[in-house]
C-alpha positions in Angstrom: -0.1 0.0 0.0 1.1 3.6 -0.8 0.4 6.8 1.3 0.7 10.0 -0.3 0.7 13.2 1.6 -0.5 16.3 -0.7 -0.6 19.9 0.2 0.9 23.3 -0.8 4.5 24.3 0.1 5.7 24.7 3.6 2.7 23.2 5.4 4.6 20.6 7.0 3.8 17.5 4.8 7.7 16.4 5.0 7.5 16.7 8.8 4.3 14.3 8.8 5.7 12.0 6.4 8.9 11.6 8.5 7.1 11.3 11.7 4.8 8.3 9.7 8.0 6.6 8.9 9.2 6.3 12.6 5.6 4.6 13.2 5.8 2.5 9.9 9.1 0.8 9.5 8.0 -1.2 6.5 7.4 2.0 4.6 9.9 4.0 2.4 9.9 7.9 2.2 9.9 9.1 -1.3 10.7 12.8 -1.6 8.2 14.7 -3.7 9.1 15.1 -7.4 9.8 18.8 -7.2 12.8 17.8 -4.8 13.8 14.9 -6.9 14.0 17.3 -10.0 15.8 20.0 -8.0 18.4 17.2 -7.1 18.9 16.3 -10.9 19.8 20.0 -11.7 16.6 21.4 -12.6 16.5 25.1 -11.3 13.2 26.7 -10.1 12.4 30.2 -8.8 12.1 30.6 -5.1 9.1 30.4 -4.4 8.1 28.2 -7.2 5.7 29.8 -9.8 3.1 28.0 -11.7 5.3 27.9 -14.4 7.9 25.7 -12.5 5.3 22.9 -12.4 4.5 22.6 -16.1 
């Protein structure tokens, strides 16, 4: 089973996910695609604009 946590930036999604992982050791935490793309070298404005998500 997968658990998805969605919401706008800076509302605590990652914090919630990290706390869930502590309680659910058989699950893996996958970072959101925005951060995965950023780690691959994609550059986004800060804060992100709607164009960043297209």
